[in-house]
C-alpha positions in Angstrom: 3.3 11.9 15.3 5.2 9.4 13.2 7.9 7.5 15.0 9.8 4.3 14.4 8.1 2.8 17.5 4.7 2.7 15.9 3.3 -0.8 15.4 2.3 -1.6 11.9 -0.5 -4.0 11.1 -0.8 -5.2 7.5 -4.1 -6.7 6.4 -3.5 -9.0 3.5 -0.7 -11.5 3.0 -0.4 -11.3 -0.8 2.7 -9.9 -2.4 1.8 -6.3 -1.7 1.2 -7.0 2.0 4.4 -8.9 2.3 6.5 -6.3 0.5 5.2 -3.5 2.6 5.4 -5.5 5.8 9.0 -6.2 5.1 9.7 -2.6 4.2 8.2 -1.4 7.5 10.3 -4.0 9.4 13.4 -2.7 7.6 12.5 0.8 8.8 12.5 -0.5 12.4 8.8 -0.9 13.0 7.2 -3.8 14.8 5.1 -5.5 12.2 2.2 -8.0 12.2 0.9 -9.5 9.0 -2.8 -10.4 9.0 -4.1 -13.4 7.0 -7.0 -15.8 7.0 -4.5 -18.6 7.0 -1.1 -17.8 8.6 0.1 -21.4 7.8 0.5 -20.7 4.1 4.0 -21.5 2.9 4.6 -18.0 1.5 3.8 -16.5 4.9 6.0 -18.9 6.7 8.8 -18.2 4.2 8.2 -14.4 4.7 8.5 -14.7 8.5 11.8 -16.6 8.1 13.1 -14.0 5.8 12.1 -11.1 8.1 13.2 -11.8 11.7 11.0 -10.2 14.3 7.8 -9.9 12.3 4.7 -11.8 13.5 1.5 -13.0 12.0 -2.1 -13.2 13.2 -5.7 -13.0 12.2 -7.2 -9.9 10.6 -8.8 -9.0 14.0 -5.6 -9.6 16.0 -3.6 -7.5 13.5 -6.0 -4.6 13.4 -6.1 -4.6 17.3 -2.3 -4.8 17.5 -1.6 -1.9 15.1 -1.1 1.8 15.6 -1.1 2.2 11.8 -3.1 -0.2 9.7 -2.2 -1.0 6.1 -5.0 -2.5 3.9 -3.3 -4.6 1.3 -6.1 -7.0 0.3 -7.6 -7.5 -3.1 -10.1 -4.7 -3.8 -12.9 -7.1 -4.4 -12.7 -8.5 -0.8 -11.6 -5.4 1.1 -14.9 -4.6 2.8 -15.2 -8.3 3.8 -11.7 -8.2 5.3 -12.6 -5.0 7.2 -15.6 -6.8 8.7 -13.3 -9.7 9.8 -10.8 -7.3 11.3 -13.5 -5.6 13.4 -14.6 -2.1 12.7 -13.9 -1.0 16.3 -10.2 -2.0 15.9 -9.8 0.9 13.4 -11.2 3.7 15.6 -8.9 6.7 15.7 -6.1 5.1 13.7 -4.4 6.1 10.5 -5.2 3.5 7.8 -3.2 3.3 4.6 -5.4 2.1 1.8 -3.3 0.5 -1.0 -6.3 -1.1 -2.8 -7.7 -0.7 -6.2 -11.3 -1.7 -7.3 -10.2 -4.3 -9.8 -13.0 -6.6 -10.8 -12.7 -10.3 -11.5 -13.1 -9.8 -15.3 -10.0 -10.1 -17.6 -8.3 -7.0 -18.9 -9.5 -5.8 -22.3 -6.6 -4.8 -24.6 -4.6 -4.3 -21.4 -7.2 -2.2 -19.6 -8.2 -3.4 -16.2 -11.9 -3.5 -15.5 -13.1 -1.7 -12.3 -16.2 -2.3 -10.2 -16.5 1.4 -9.4 -17.5 4.2 -11.8 -15.9 7.7 -12.3 -18.0 9.2 -9.5 -16.9 6.8 -6.8 -13.8 5.2 -5.4 -13.0 2.2 -3.2 -11.4 4.6 -0.7 -14.7 6.3 -0.2 -16.4 3.0 0.4 -13.7 2.1 3.0 -14.1 5.5 4.7 -17.9 4.9 4.8 -17.4 1.5 6.4 -14.8 3.0 8.9 -16.2 6.4 9.8 -14.0 6.7 12.9 -10.8 5.9 11.1 -8.5 8.2 9.1 -8.1 6.6 5.7 -5.3 7.7 3.3 -4.9 6.3 -0.2 -1.3 5.5 -1.0 0.9 2.9 -2.8 -2.0 2.3 -5.3 -0.4 3.6 -8.5 2.8 1.5 -8.7 3.7 -2.2 -8.7 4.9 -3.9 -5.5 8.5 -4.2 -6.7 8.9 -0.4 -6.7 7.0 0.4 -3.5 10.1 0.6 -1.3 13.1 2.7 -2.2 12.5 2.9 -5.9 15.4 4.2 -7.9 15.3 6.2 -11.2 18.0 8.2 -12.9 15.4 11.0 -13.3 14.9 11.3 -9.5 12.3 10.3 -7.0 8.9 9.3 -8.4 5.6 10.8 -7.2 3.1 9.0 -4.9 -0.3 10.4 -5.0 -2.3 10.4 -1.8 -5.8 11.5 -0.7 -7.8 11.5 2.5 -9.9 13.6 4.8 -7.6 13.8 7.8 -4.7 16.2 7.5 -2.7 14.7 10.4 -3.1 11.2 9.0 -1.8 12.5 5.6 1.2 14.0 7.3 2.0 10.6 8.9 1.7 8.9 5.5 3.8 11.5 3.9 6.6 10.8 6.5 6.4 7.1 5.7 6.5 7.8 2.0 9.6 10.0 2.4 11.3 7.3 4.4 10.4 4.8 1.6 11.9 7.0 -1.1 9.0 8.8 -2.6 7.9 12.4 -3.3 4.4 12.8 -2.0 1.7 14.6 -3.9 -1.4 15.3 -1.8 -4.4 15.5 -4.1 -6.9 16.4 -1.5 -9.9 14.9 0.2 -11.3 11.3 -0.2 -13.1 12.2 -3.4 -9.7 12.7 -5.1 -9.2 8.9 -4.9 -11.6 8.8 -7.9 -8.7 10.2 -9.9 -5.9 8.3 -8.2 -7.3 4.8 -8.3 -7.5 4.7 -12.2 -3.8 5.4 -12.3 -3.4 1.7 -11.6 -5.1 1.0 -14.9 -2.6 3.4 -16.7 0.4 1.9 -14.8 -0.5 -1.6 -15.8 -1.1 -0.9 -19.5 2.6 -1.1 -20.5 2.9 -4.3 -18.5 0.0 -6.1 -20.1 0.7 -4.9 -23.6 4.5 -4.8 -23.7 5.6 -6.7 -20.5 7.1 -3.5 -19.1 6.7 -3.2 -15.3 9.5 -1.0 -14.0 8.1 2.5 -14.4 6.5 5.0 -12.0 4.7 8.4 -12.3 6.3 11.8 -11.8 4.4 15.1 -11.4 6.5 17.8 -13.0 6.0 21.4 -11.8 7.3 24.7 -13.1 
């Protein structure tokens, strides 16, 4: 069951982690932000701007949390999971925000991925955490629109996927509170279609410096 008393642990102190951590704090959740180096100035500034939040190591954050948000760069996600401790994820809902972006530069605005069309980073995470309930979310929009996005046309769509139905209900409740319509695309394999939406979302940004859009699934 999703309640405001659930403790949120965010793994990754980059801009996505800080934005989502602040959003959960605004929604009334206790929040811990996990980082390899909690003394970084951007983290100290974030703590000052968000009273009540705390910081810790990856392992401390994963152990603390009822719900874990993975907000690391895709290329280091499995390493971060190892640092957090696999046992600390057991039985928990884990929100996977990551995308498998490689270190190569975009080509004509197209991000390169280190996965192919028949695999996804979510599936790799689920394989590394077989006793956790992984749900892909927040991966197809930029950080500035992750919390309470506003469009004249209505609420945008957030596409999710994962194997555990109860975990997806929890994530759907979170997305509703954050201002999204949730579109459940199915089991973990569906992330093979969701993750490339990041490539599509970024194209107008890289080619025309347009970053204020989101996707909407229209249904008749």
